[in-house]
Legacy VTK file of the C-alpha trace (Angstrom):
# vtk DataFile Version 3.0
C-alpha trace
ASCII
DATASET POLYDATA
POINTS 124 float
12.247 -8.746 -4.268
11.572 -7.660 -0.659
15.050 -6.187 -0.295
14.642 -4.323 -3.583
11.299 -2.882 -2.460
12.733 -1.883 0.931
15.699 -0.275 -0.840
13.438 2.041 -2.803
12.684 3.819 0.480
15.924 3.064 2.331
18.128 4.951 -0.126
20.873 5.469 2.463
21.023 1.672 3.004
20.753 1.961 6.791
18.459 -1.047 7.080
15.570 1.014 8.471
12.585 2.922 7.143
10.098 5.283 8.702
7.073 3.355 9.909
4.897 5.560 7.645
6.520 3.939 4.596
5.382 0.372 5.323
2.128 0.709 3.374
3.939 1.984 0.276
6.387 -0.919 0.272
3.582 -3.410 0.811
1.668 -1.944 -2.138
4.805 -2.197 -4.262
4.842 -5.889 -3.333
1.171 -6.157 -4.406
-0.211 -6.542 -0.902
-2.963 -4.114 0.050
-3.753 -3.956 3.768
-6.150 -1.325 5.044
-4.988 1.640 7.096
-6.557 0.014 10.149
-4.699 -3.253 9.534
-1.418 -1.397 9.258
-2.070 0.731 12.336
-3.605 -1.937 14.563
-1.746 -5.071 13.561
1.134 -4.817 11.122
3.169 -2.064 12.789
2.817 -3.744 16.185
4.079 -7.000 14.737
6.977 -5.314 12.948
8.031 -3.352 16.015
7.741 -6.255 18.427
9.231 -5.391 21.788
11.049 -2.375 20.367
8.475 0.376 19.637
10.058 3.004 17.419
9.381 5.431 14.605
11.427 3.136 12.376
11.040 -0.383 11.056
14.114 -2.565 10.621
14.626 -4.631 7.487
15.495 -7.613 9.702
11.927 -7.550 11.049
10.250 -6.505 7.805
11.637 -9.262 5.592
10.400 -12.308 7.567
7.016 -10.654 8.077
6.664 -9.966 4.339
7.777 -13.482 3.437
4.911 -14.778 5.558
2.461 -12.288 4.017
3.551 -13.100 0.469
3.280 -16.846 0.967
-0.196 -16.584 2.471
-1.408 -13.747 0.194
-2.967 -12.274 3.296
-3.510 -8.837 1.754
-4.222 -9.648 -1.884
-6.043 -7.059 -3.992
-9.813 -7.125 -3.953
-11.503 -9.360 -6.518
-12.590 -7.782 -9.796
-16.254 -7.849 -8.730
-15.494 -5.559 -5.767
-13.614 -3.128 -7.972
-16.451 -3.092 -10.476
-18.968 -2.391 -7.697
-16.811 0.499 -6.467
-16.534 1.827 -10.015
-20.310 1.782 -10.348
-20.653 3.806 -7.146
-18.327 6.426 -8.623
-20.160 6.303 -11.976
-23.814 6.542 -10.869
-24.972 7.680 -14.334
-23.445 4.587 -15.949
-21.314 6.522 -18.421
-18.484 4.023 -18.134
-15.976 6.556 -16.876
-15.021 8.485 -13.774
-13.881 12.083 -13.927
-10.123 12.471 -13.550
-10.449 15.143 -10.833
-12.662 12.806 -8.780
-10.131 9.979 -9.094
-7.300 12.345 -8.174
-9.121 13.491 -5.048
-9.988 9.972 -3.930
-6.643 8.369 -4.694
-4.475 11.098 -3.180
-6.452 12.021 -0.062
-8.472 8.987 1.077
-7.375 5.749 2.698
-3.664 5.222 2.178
-3.045 8.017 -0.321
-1.057 7.397 -3.458
2.142 9.372 -3.846
2.370 11.626 -6.908
4.477 9.092 -8.805
2.087 6.265 -7.951
-0.872 8.382 -9.046
0.867 9.294 -12.311
1.545 5.612 -13.007
-2.079 4.769 -12.247
-3.416 7.481 -14.563
-1.101 6.571 -17.422
-2.185 2.917 -17.079
-5.877 3.776 -16.759
LINES 1 125
124 0 1 2 3 4 5 6 7 8 9 10 11 12 13 14 15 16 17 18 19 20 21 22 23 24 25 26 27 28 29 30 31 32 33 34 35 36 37 38 39 40 41 42 43 44 45 46 47 48 49 50 51 52 53 54 55 56 57 58 59 60 61 62 63 64 65 66 67 68 69 70 71 72 73 74 75 76 77 78 79 80 81 82 83 84 85 86 87 88 89 90 91 92 93 94 95 96 97 98 99 100 101 102 103 104 105 106 107 108 109 110 111 112 113 114 115 116 117 118 119 120 121 122 123
């Protein structure tokens, strides 16, 4: 599963990915760290003593095995998502405008890629 997720980005099968891609692979694996966690903790741990613009699969796999077994970055509980929804739906209409969702999901936090956004919208 981890190798498959890594391979989605590493299409040339070089065993490395750009460090900017780590959050996308983690989301694919249903782990949702914050930008700060990625920047301040995860990338440092993945790079170790070899700071680089790239992350090696050999370092990524054991790290993700640990994360997946501990569920360290599980999605927020449903109550948190409902509270966030209510903030975005202050009139209590039970819906959020599509343009608002697009803006938030593609420009804030760790932005969704177009394909991820399209999948989200078709599911929602």
